[in-house]
N, CA, C and O atoms as a GROMACS GRO file, in nm:
protein
  524
    1MET      N    1  12.349  11.201  14.925
    1MET     CA    2  12.477  11.155  14.977
    1MET      C    3  12.580  11.163  14.864
    1MET      O    4  12.549  11.138  14.748
    2ILE      N    5  12.703  11.198  14.901
    2ILE     CA    6  12.813  11.206  14.806
    2ILE      C    7  12.913  11.096  14.841
    2ILE      O    8  12.949  11.079  14.957
    3TYR      N    9  12.956  11.023  14.739
    3TYR     CA   10  13.048  10.911  14.756
    3TYR      C   11  13.176  10.939  14.680
    3TYR      O   12  13.174  10.977  14.563
    4ILE      N   13  13.288  10.920  14.748
    4ILE     CA   14  13.418  10.947  14.688
    4ILE      C   15  13.502  10.821  14.698
    4ILE      O   16  13.523  10.767  14.807
    5GLY      N   17  13.550  10.774  14.583
    5GLY     CA   18  13.638  10.660  14.579
    5GLY      C   19  13.778  10.706  14.544
    5GLY      O   20  13.797  10.786  14.453
    6ILE      N   21  13.876  10.657  14.619
    6ILE     CA   22  14.015  10.698  14.596
    6ILE      C   23  14.102  10.573  14.585
    6ILE      O   24  14.109  10.492  14.677
    7ASP      N   25  14.170  10.560  14.471
    7ASP     CA   26  14.267  10.453  14.453
    7ASP      C   27  14.403  10.512  14.488
    7ASP      O   28  14.452  10.603  14.421
    8VAL      N   29  14.464  10.460  14.593
    8VAL     CA   30  14.587  10.516  14.649
    8VAL      C   31  14.708  10.452  14.583
    8VAL      O   32  14.711  10.331  14.559
    9ALA      N   33  14.809  10.535  14.554
    9ALA     CA   34  14.936  10.486  14.500
    9ALA      C   35  15.049  10.567  14.562
    9ALA      O   36  15.025  10.658  14.641
   10LYS      N   37  15.171  10.532  14.527
   10LYS     CA   38  15.287  10.596  14.589
   10LYS      C   39  15.294  10.746  14.559
   10LYS      O   40  15.310  10.826  14.651
   11ASP      N   41  15.282  10.784  14.433
   11ASP     CA   42  15.302  10.923  14.394
   11ASP      C   43  15.175  10.998  14.361
   11ASP      O   44  15.175  11.122  14.355
   12LYS      N   45  15.065  10.926  14.341
   12LYS     CA   46  14.940  10.990  14.299
   12LYS      C   47  14.821  10.912  14.351
   12LYS      O   48  14.833  10.796  14.391
   13HIS      N   49  14.706  10.978  14.351
   13HIS     CA   50  14.581  10.912  14.389
   13HIS      C   51  14.478  10.943  14.281
   13HIS      O   52  14.464  11.058  14.240
   14ASP      N   53  14.407  10.840  14.236
   14ASP     CA   54  14.297  10.860  14.142
   14ASP      C   55  14.168  10.866  14.221
   14ASP      O   56  14.143  10.784  14.309
   15CYS      N   57  14.084  10.965  14.188
   15CYS     CA   58  13.962  10.992  14.264
   15CYS      C   59  13.842  10.993  14.171
   15CYS      O   60  13.853  11.024  14.052
   16PHE      N   61  13.727  10.958  14.226
   16PHE     CA   62  13.601  10.957  14.152
   16PHE      C   63  13.493  11.000  14.250
   16PHE      O   64  13.487  10.950  14.363
   17ILE      N   65  13.406  11.094  14.208
   17ILE     CA   66  13.302  11.145  14.297
   17ILE      C   67  13.166  11.132  14.230
   17ILE      O   68  13.147  11.177  14.117
   18THR      N   69  13.072  11.069  14.300
   18THR     CA   70  12.936  11.049  14.250
   18THR      C   71  12.837  11.078  14.363
   18THR      O   72  12.877  11.103  14.477
   19ASN      N   73  12.708  11.076  14.330
   19ASN     CA   74  12.608  11.096  14.435
   19ASN      C   75  12.514  10.976  14.442
   19ASN      O   76  12.530  10.879  14.367
   20SER      N   77  12.417  10.982  14.531
   20SER     CA   78  12.324  10.871  14.555
   20SER      C   79  12.247  10.831  14.431
   20SER      O   80  12.208  10.715  14.416
   21GLU      N   81  12.223  10.927  14.343
   21GLU     CA   82  12.147  10.899  14.221
   21GLU      C   83  12.235  10.841  14.110
   21GLU      O   84  12.185  10.810  14.002
   22GLY      N   85  12.363  10.826  14.136
   22GLY     CA   86  12.454  10.773  14.036
   22GLY      C   87  12.507  10.879  13.941
   22GLY      O   88  12.577  10.847  13.845
   23GLU      N   89  12.474  11.004  13.966
   23GLU     CA   90  12.523  11.114  13.883
   23GLU      C   91  12.672  11.135  13.911
   23GLU      O   92  12.713  11.148  14.027
   24VAL      N   93  12.752  11.138  13.805
   24VAL     CA   94  12.895  11.162  13.820
   24VAL      C   95  12.916  11.310  13.847
   24VAL      O   96  12.886  11.394  13.763
   25LEU      N   97  12.969  11.341  13.964
   25LEU     CA   98  12.993  11.481  14.001
   25LEU      C   99  13.131  11.526  13.956
   25LEU      O  100  13.147  11.640  13.910
   26PHE      N  101  13.229  11.439  13.967
   26PHE     CA  102  13.362  11.461  13.912
   26PHE      C  103  13.410  11.328  13.857
   26PHE      O  104  13.430  11.232  13.932
   27ASN      N  105  13.428  11.321  13.724
   27ASN     CA  106  13.479  11.200  13.663
   27ASN      C  107  13.620  11.176  13.715
   27ASN      O  108  13.681  11.265  13.774
   28ALA      N  109  13.672  11.058  13.693
   28ALA     CA  110  13.802  11.021  13.748
   28ALA      C  111  13.907  11.128  13.720
   28ALA      O  112  13.925  11.172  13.606
   29PHE      N  113  13.974  11.169  13.826
   29PHE     CA  114  14.081  11.268  13.815
   29PHE      C  115  14.194  11.225  13.908
   29PHE      O  116  14.174  11.147  14.000
   30THR      N  117  14.312  11.278  13.882
   30THR     CA  118  14.431  11.238  13.956
   30THR      C  119  14.484  11.356  14.037
   30THR      O  120  14.489  11.469  13.988
   31ILE      N  121  14.523  11.328  14.161
   31ILE     CA  122  14.589  11.428  14.244
   31ILE      C  123  14.725  11.374  14.286
   31ILE      O  124  14.742  11.253  14.302
   32PRO      N  125  14.823  11.463  14.303
   32PRO     CA  126  14.952  11.415  14.354
   32PRO      C  127  14.941  11.378  14.502
   32PRO      O  128  14.855  11.430  14.573
   33ASN      N  129  15.027  11.290  14.546
   33ASN     CA  130  15.028  11.247  14.686
   33ASN      C  131  15.108  11.348  14.768
   33ASN      O  132  15.215  11.318  14.821
   34ASN      N  133  15.051  11.469  14.778
   34ASN     CA  134  15.114  11.574  14.859
   34ASN      C  135  15.006  11.671  14.906
   34ASN      O  136  14.889  11.658  14.870
   35ALA      N  137  15.045  11.768  14.987
   35ALA     CA  138  14.949  11.862  15.045
   35ALA      C  139  14.870  11.937  14.938
   35ALA      O  140  14.750  11.958  14.955
   36ASP      N  141  14.935  11.977  14.829
   36ASP     CA  142  14.864  12.048  14.722
   36ASP      C  143  14.753  11.961  14.663
   36ASP      O  144  14.642  12.009  14.639
   37GLY      N  145  14.784  11.834  14.640
   37GLY     CA  146  14.684  11.742  14.587
   37GLY      C  147  14.568  11.722  14.684
   37GLY      O  148  14.452  11.718  14.643
   38PHE      N  149  14.600  11.709  14.812
   38PHE     CA  150  14.496  11.690  14.913
   38PHE      C  151  14.403  11.811  14.918
   38PHE      O  152  14.282  11.797  14.930
   39HIS      N  153  14.462  11.931  14.909
   39HIS     CA  154  14.381  12.054  14.912
   39HIS      C  155  14.295  12.065  14.786
   39HIS      O  156  14.182  12.112  14.793
   40ASP      N  157  14.348  12.022  14.671
   40ASP     CA  158  14.267  12.022  14.548
   40ASP      C  159  14.145  11.931  14.564
   40ASP      O  160  14.034  11.968  14.526
   41LEU      N  161  14.166  11.813  14.620
   41LEU     CA  162  14.055  11.720  14.644
   41LEU      C  163  13.954  11.782  14.740
   41LEU      O  164  13.834  11.777  14.715
   42PHE      N  165  14.002  11.840  14.849
   42PHE     CA  166  13.912  11.899  14.947
   42PHE      C  167  13.833  12.015  14.887
   42PHE      O  168  13.716  12.035  14.919
   43GLN      N  169  13.896  12.092  14.800
   43GLN     CA  170  13.828  12.203  14.733
   43GLN      C  171  13.714  12.151  14.646
   43GLN      O  172  13.605  12.209  14.645
   44LYS      N  173  13.737  12.042  14.574
   44LYS     CA  174  13.631  11.982  14.492
   44LYS      C  175  13.515  11.935  14.581
   44LYS      O  176  13.398  11.959  14.548
   45ILE      N  177  13.547  11.870  14.691
   45ILE     CA  178  13.443  11.822  14.782
   45ILE      C  179  13.365  11.940  14.840
   45ILE      O  180  13.242  11.938  14.845
   46SER      N  181  13.437  12.042  14.883
   46SER     CA  182  13.373  12.160  14.943
   46SER      C  183  13.287  12.236  14.843
   46SER      O  184  13.191  12.302  14.882
   47SER      N  185  13.320  12.225  14.714
   47SER     CA  186  13.237  12.292  14.612
   47SER      C  187  13.102  12.223  14.597
   47SER      O  188  13.008  12.281  14.542
   48LEU      N  189  13.092  12.099  14.645
   48LEU     CA  190  12.967  12.022  14.634
   48LEU      C  191  12.880  12.035  14.758
   48LEU      O  192  12.757  12.036  14.748
   49THR      N  193  12.942  12.043  14.875
   49THR     CA  194  12.866  12.050  15.000
   49THR      C  195  12.954  12.099  15.114
   49THR      O  196  13.076  12.081  15.113
   50ASN      N  197  12.890  12.161  15.211
   50ASN     CA  198  12.959  12.196  15.336
   50ASN      C  199  12.917  12.104  15.449
   50ASN      O  200  12.972  12.110  15.559
   51ASP      N  201  12.817  12.019  15.421
   51ASP     CA  202  12.766  11.924  15.521
   51ASP      C  203  12.835  11.790  15.501
   51ASP      O  204  12.789  11.706  15.423
   52PHE      N  205  12.945  11.770  15.572
   52PHE     CA  206  13.024  11.649  15.551
   52PHE      C  207  12.960  11.524  15.609
   52PHE      O  208  13.012  11.414  15.589
   53SER      N  209  12.848  11.538  15.680
   53SER     CA  210  12.777  11.419  15.726
   53SER      C  211  12.710  11.349  15.608
   53SER      O  212  12.667  11.234  15.620
   54ASN      N  213  12.700  11.417  15.494
   54ASN     CA  214  12.643  11.359  15.372
   54ASN      C  215  12.750  11.313  15.275
   54ASN      O  216  12.724  11.298  15.156
   55VAL      N  217  12.870  11.290  15.326
   55VAL     CA  218  12.983  11.248  15.242
   55VAL      C  219  13.041  11.120  15.300
   55VAL      O  220  13.053  11.104  15.421
   56LYS      N  221  13.077  11.028  15.211
   56LYS     CA  222  13.151  10.907  15.250
   56LYS      C  223  13.270  10.894  15.156
   56LYS      O  224  13.255  10.892  15.034
   57VAL      N  225  13.387  10.884  15.216
   57VAL     CA  226  13.510  10.868  15.139
   57VAL      C  227  13.564  10.728  15.163
   57VAL      O  228  13.577  10.684  15.277
   58GLY      N  229  13.595  10.658  15.055
   58GLY     CA  230  13.655  10.525  15.066
   58GLY      C  231  13.790  10.524  14.997
   58GLY      O  232  13.805  10.577  14.888
   59LEU      N  233  13.887  10.463  15.062
   59LEU     CA  234  14.017  10.447  14.998
   59LEU      C  235  14.075  10.312  15.034
   59LEU      O  236  14.046  10.256  15.140
   60GLU      N  237  14.157  10.261  14.943
   60GLU     CA  238  14.215  10.129  14.965
   60GLU      C  239  14.328  10.136  15.067
   60GLU      O  240  14.402  10.234  15.073
   61ALA      N  241  14.338  10.031  15.146
   61ALA     CA  242  14.450  10.017  15.237
   61ALA      C  243  14.572   9.977  15.154
   61ALA      O  244  14.574   9.869  15.095
   62THR      N  245  14.670  10.063  15.150
   62THR     CA  246  14.789  10.034  15.069
   62THR      C  247  14.915  10.058  15.151
   62THR      O  248  15.008  10.126  15.107
   63GLY      N  249  14.918  10.003  15.269
   63GLY     CA  250  15.034  10.023  15.355
   63GLY      C  251  15.046  10.168  15.395
   63GLY      O  252  14.946  10.231  15.431
   64HIS      N  253  15.164  10.221  15.390
   64HIS     CA  254  15.188  10.358  15.437
   64HIS      C  255  15.152  10.465  15.334
   64HIS      O  256  15.152  10.583  15.369
   65TYR      N  257  15.122  10.429  15.211
   65TYR     CA  258  15.093  10.530  15.108
   65TYR      C  259  14.964  10.606  15.135
   65TYR      O  260  14.948  10.718  15.085
   66ASN      N  261  14.873  10.551  15.212
   66ASN     CA  262  14.747  10.621  15.237
   66ASN      C  263  14.748  10.702  15.366
   66ASN      O  264  14.652  10.776  15.392
   67TYR      N  265  14.851  10.692  15.447
   67TYR     CA  266  14.850  10.755  15.580
   67TYR      C  267  14.832  10.906  15.576
   67TYR      O  268  14.749  10.960  15.649
   68ASN      N  269  14.908  10.976  15.492
   68ASN     CA  270  14.898  11.123  15.489
   68ASN      C  271  14.760  11.168  15.442
   68ASN      O  272  14.701  11.258  15.502
   69LEU      N  273  14.710  11.107  15.336
   69LEU     CA  274  14.578  11.143  15.285
   69LEU      C  275  14.471  11.110  15.389
   69LEU      O  276  14.380  11.190  15.412
   70LEU      N  277  14.481  10.995  15.449
   70LEU     CA  278  14.384  10.954  15.551
   70LEU      C  279  14.381  11.054  15.667
   70LEU      O  280  14.273  11.096  15.710
   71GLY      N  281  14.497  11.092  15.716
   71GLY     CA  282  14.503  11.190  15.824
   71GLY      C  283  14.444  11.324  15.783
   71GLY      O  284  14.374  11.387  15.862
   72PHE      N  285  14.470  11.366  15.660
   72PHE     CA  286  14.416  11.493  15.610
   72PHE      C  287  14.264  11.489  15.606
   72PHE      O  288  14.198  11.581  15.652
   73LEU      N  289  14.208  11.382  15.550
   73LEU     CA  290  14.063  11.370  15.537
   73LEU      C  291  13.995  11.368  15.674
   73LEU      O  292  13.892  11.432  15.694
   74ILE      N  293  14.053  11.294  15.766
   74ILE     CA  294  13.995  11.287  15.901
   74ILE      C  295  14.003  11.422  15.971
   74ILE      O  296  13.908  11.465  16.037
   75ASP      N  297  14.117  11.490  15.955
   75ASP     CA  298  14.131  11.624  16.016
   75ASP      C  299  14.029  11.723  15.960
   75ASP      O  300  13.988  11.815  16.030
   76LYS      N  301  13.987  11.703  15.835
   76LYS     CA  302  13.888  11.791  15.774
   76LYS      C  303  13.745  11.751  15.811
   76LYS      O  304  13.650  11.819  15.773
   77GLY      N  305  13.731  11.642  15.886
   77GLY     CA  306  13.598  11.600  15.932
   77GLY      C  307  13.520  11.515  15.833
   77GLY      O  308  13.398  11.504  15.844
   78LEU      N  309  13.590  11.454  15.737
   78LEU     CA  310  13.523  11.370  15.638
   78LEU      C  311  13.517  11.225  15.684
   78LEU      O  312  13.621  11.168  15.718
   79PRO      N  313  13.398  11.164  15.688
   79PRO     CA  314  13.387  11.022  15.723
   79PRO      C  315  13.463  10.938  15.620
   79PRO      O  316  13.430  10.938  15.502
   80THR      N  317  13.565  10.868  15.667
   80THR     CA  318  13.657  10.799  15.577
   80THR      C  319  13.663  10.651  15.611
   80THR      O  320  13.670  10.613  15.728
   81PHE      N  321  13.660  10.569  15.508
   81PHE     CA  322  13.660  10.424  15.522
   81PHE      C  323  13.782  10.368  15.450
   81PHE      O  324  13.807  10.402  15.335
   82VAL      N  325  13.858  10.284  15.518
   82VAL     CA  326  13.973  10.219  15.458
   82VAL      C  327  13.930  10.078  15.419
   82VAL      O  328  13.883  10.001  15.503
   83ILE      N  329  13.946  10.046  15.292
   83ILE     CA  330  13.892   9.921  15.237
   83ILE      C  331  14.006   9.826  15.198
   83ILE      O  332  14.106   9.868  15.139
   84ASN      N  333  13.990   9.701  15.232
   84ASN     CA  334  14.084   9.598  15.194
   84ASN      C  335  14.085   9.586  15.041
   84ASN      O  336  13.978   9.571  14.982
   85PRO      N  337  14.202   9.592  14.976
   85PRO     CA  338  14.208   9.581  14.830
   85PRO      C  339  14.147   9.451  14.776
   85PRO      O  340  14.097   9.448  14.664
   86LEU      N  341  14.150   9.345  14.854
   86LEU     CA  342  14.087   9.220  14.812
   86LEU      C  343  13.937   9.238  14.795
   86LEU      O  344  13.878   9.187  14.700
   87HIS      N  345  13.874   9.311  14.887
   87HIS     CA  346  13.731   9.338  14.876
   87HIS      C  347  13.701   9.422  14.753
   87HIS      O  348  13.602   9.399  14.684
   88THR      N  349  13.786   9.521  14.726
   88THR     CA  350  13.768   9.604  14.607
   88THR      C  351  13.775   9.518  14.481
   88THR      O  352  13.694   9.532  14.390
   89ASN      N  353  13.873   9.429  14.478
   89ASN     CA  354  13.892   9.342  14.362
   89ASN      C  355  13.771   9.252  14.341
   89ASN      O  356  13.722   9.239  14.228
   90LEU      N  357  13.721   9.190  14.447
   90LEU     CA  358  13.605   9.102  14.434
   90LEU      C  359  13.480   9.180  14.394
   90LEU      O  360  13.400   9.131  14.314
   91PHE      N  361  13.463   9.299  14.449
   91PHE     CA  362  13.347   9.382  14.415
   91PHE      C  363  13.353   9.422  14.268
   91PHE      O  364  13.252   9.416  14.198
   92ARG      N  365  13.472   9.461  14.219
   92ARG     CA  366  13.488   9.499  14.078
   92ARG      C  367  13.454   9.381  13.988
   92ARG      O  368  13.386   9.398  13.887
   93LYS      N  369  13.501   9.262  14.022
   93LYS     CA  370  13.473   9.143  13.942
   93LYS      C  371  13.325   9.109  13.941
   93LYS      O  372  13.274   9.055  13.843
   94SER      N  373  13.255   9.140  14.050
   94SER     CA  374  13.112   9.111  14.056
   94SER      C  375  13.031   9.205  13.967
   94SER      O  376  12.917   9.174  13.931
   95LEU      N  377  13.088   9.319  13.932
   95LEU     CA  378  13.018   9.417  13.850
   95LEU      C  379  13.028   9.389  13.701
   95LEU      O  380  12.941   9.428  13.624
   96SER      N  381  13.135   9.321  13.660
   96SER     CA  382  13.158   9.303  13.517
   96SER      C  383  13.239   9.177  13.493
   96SER      O  384  13.322   9.137  13.575
   97LEU      N  385  13.215   9.116  13.379
   97LEU     CA  386  13.295   9.001  13.339
   97LEU      C  387  13.426   9.046  13.274
   97LEU      O  388  13.518   8.966  13.258
   98ARG      N  389  13.433   9.173  13.237
   98ARG     CA  390  13.556   9.224  13.177
   98ARG      C  391  13.666   9.226  13.281
   98ARG      O  392  13.641   9.243  13.400
   99GLN      N  393  13.786   9.209  13.235
   99GLN     CA  394  13.901   9.207  13.326
   99GLN      C  395  13.968   9.345  13.333
   99GLN      O  396  14.087   9.354  13.360
  100THR      N  397  13.890   9.450  13.309
  100THR     CA  398  13.944   9.585  13.310
  100THR      C  399  13.987   9.622  13.451
  100THR      O  400  13.908   9.616  13.545
  101LYS      N  401  14.113   9.661  13.464
  101LYS     CA  402  14.162   9.708  13.593
  101LYS      C  403  14.260   9.821  13.569
  101LYS      O  404  14.372   9.799  13.522
  102THR      N  405  14.218   9.940  13.601
  102THR     CA  406  14.305  10.056  13.598
  102THR      C  407  14.283  10.132  13.728
  102THR      O  408  14.188  10.104  13.801
  103ASP      N  409  14.369  10.227  13.756
  103ASP     CA  410  14.353  10.306  13.878
  103ASP      C  411  14.223  10.385  13.876
  103ASP      O  412  14.156  10.399  13.978
  104LYS      N  413  14.186  10.436  13.758
  104LYS     CA  414  14.062  10.513  13.746
  104LYS      C  415  13.940  10.423  13.765
  104LYS      O  416  13.841  10.463  13.828
  105VAL      N  417  13.946  10.302  13.712
  105VAL     CA  418  13.837  10.205  13.731
  105VAL      C  419  13.827  10.168  13.879
  105VAL      O  420  13.716  10.156  13.932
  106ASP      N  421  13.940  10.151  13.944
  106ASP     CA  422  13.938  10.118  14.087
  106ASP      C  423  13.877  10.231  14.170
  106ASP      O  424  13.803  10.204  14.264
  107ALA      N  425  13.908  10.356  14.136
  107ALA     CA  426  13.849  10.470  14.208
  107ALA      C  427  13.697  10.468  14.193
  107ALA      O  428  13.624  10.491  14.290
  108HIS      N  429  13.650  10.440  14.072
  108HIS     CA  430  13.505  10.431  14.046
  108HIS      C  431  13.446  10.315  14.125
  108HIS      O  432  13.339  10.328  14.185
  109THR      N  433  13.514  10.202  14.125
  109THR     CA  434  13.467  10.084  14.198
  109THR      C  435  13.454  10.112  14.348
  109THR      O  436  13.357  10.071  14.411
  110ILE      N  437  13.551  10.182  14.404
  110ILE     CA  438  13.547  10.214  14.546
  110ILE      C  439  13.428  10.304  14.577
  110ILE      O  440  13.360  10.287  14.678
  111ALA      N  441  13.403  10.402  14.488
  111ALA     CA  442  13.285  10.489  14.507
  111ALA      C  443  13.157  10.407  14.503
  111ALA      O  444  13.066  10.429  14.583
  112LEU      N  445  13.149  10.312  14.410
  112LEU     CA  446  13.030  10.226  14.401
  112LEU      C  447  13.016  10.138  14.525
  112LEU      O  448  12.905  10.113  14.571
  113MET      N  449  13.128  10.092  14.579
  113MET     CA  450  13.123  10.013  14.703
  113MET      C  451  13.064  10.096  14.816
  113MET      O  452  12.982  10.048  14.894
  114MET      N  453  13.107  10.221  14.824
  114MET     CA  454  13.055  10.310  14.928
  114MET      C  455  12.905  10.329  14.909
  114MET      O  456  12.829  10.332  15.006
  115MET      N  457  12.862  10.342  14.784
  115MET     CA  458  12.721  10.365  14.754
  115MET      C  459  12.637  10.240  14.780
  115MET      O  460  12.519  10.251  14.815
  116SER      N  461  12.696  10.123  14.764
  116SER     CA  462  12.621   9.998  14.774
  116SER      C  463  12.577   9.966  14.917
  116SER      O  464  12.489   9.883  14.938
  117GLY      N  465  12.639  10.030  15.012
  117GLY     CA  466  12.600  10.004  15.150
  117GLY      C  467  12.663   9.880  15.209
  117GLY      O  468  12.613   9.826  15.308
  118VAL      N  469  12.773   9.832  15.149
  118VAL     CA  470  12.841   9.719  15.210
  118VAL      C  471  12.877   9.756  15.353
  118VAL      O  472  12.899   9.873  15.384
  119ASN      N  473  12.883   9.657  15.438
  119ASN     CA  474  12.904   9.682  15.580
  119ASN      C  475  13.048   9.724  15.607
  119ASN      O  476  13.136   9.640  15.628
  120LEU      N  477  13.071   9.855  15.606
  120LEU     CA  478  13.204   9.910  15.631
  120LEU      C  479  13.201   9.990  15.760
  120LEU      O  480  13.097  10.044  15.799
  121GLN      N  481  13.315   9.998  15.825
  121GLN     CA  482  13.325  10.080  15.945
  121GLN      C  483  13.420  10.195  15.917
  121GLN      O  484  13.526  10.178  15.857
  122SER      N  485  13.380  10.314  15.962
  122SER     CA  486  13.462  10.432  15.944
  122SER      C  487  13.594  10.414  16.016
  122SER      O  488  13.602  10.348  16.119
  123TYR      N  489  13.698  10.474  15.959
  123TYR     CA  490  13.831  10.460  16.016
  123TYR      C  491  13.835  10.516  16.157
  123TYR      O  492  13.781  10.623  16.184
  124SER      N  493  13.899  10.443  16.246
  124SER     CA  494  13.918  10.487  16.384
  124SER      C  495  14.067  10.490  16.413
  124SER      O  496  14.138  10.394  16.381
  125ASN      N  497  14.114  10.596  16.471
  125ASN     CA  498  14.256  10.611  16.500
  125ASN      C  499  14.292  10.549  16.634
  125ASN      O  500  14.388  10.592  16.698
  126THR      N  501  14.217  10.450  16.676
  126THR     CA  502  14.242  10.384  16.804
  126THR      C  503  14.354  10.283  16.788
  126THR      O  504  14.351  10.197  16.700
  127SER      N  505  14.451  10.293  16.872
  127SER     CA  506  14.558  10.196  16.875
  127SER      C  507  14.531  10.099  16.989
  127SER      O  508  14.531  10.139  17.106
  128TYR      N  509  14.510   9.975  16.957
  128TYR     CA  510  14.478   9.876  17.060
  128TYR      C  511  14.597   9.849  17.151
  128TYR      O  512  14.580   9.799  17.262
  129HIS      N  513  14.716   9.881  17.105
  129HIS     CA  514  14.835   9.860  17.187
  129HIS      C  515  14.846   9.964  17.298
  129HIS      O  516  14.919   9.944  17.396
  130ASN      N  517  14.775  10.076  17.284
  130ASN     CA  518  14.782  10.183  17.383
  130ASN      C  519  14.670  10.175  17.485
  130ASN      O  520  14.669  10.255  17.579
  131GLU      N  521  14.578  10.084  17.470
  131GLU     CA  522  14.464  10.076  17.562
  131GLU      C  523  14.495   9.991  17.682
  131GLU      O  524  14.410   9.973  17.770
   0.00000   0.00000   0.00000
């Protein structure tokens, strides 16, 4: 299984990619919050596998800043999970007593959350107001 953690921000996203064995496949890297950046990320993922059922992508819910990336990932068929930043923060604190918090550390933390098997549900584009 391949786990991808993405720390979302206004102009850029920090990403970290690891596998089930804890092997770092791509150390923390930054992509711009635009189509070119999204395609760069997808190219890295595609270089690792074509079987997206073995991939889990996690990204923090950051208001509207994650919408374009989220839509792109879903359109590409990648199982994507939107995580409450409070959960990310608590999970990071449970891993270390250090108060280290950077975007790259958060991307790594999100990947570890995906790997840990915490009870997350894949993003659904269902609008309850339309049902």
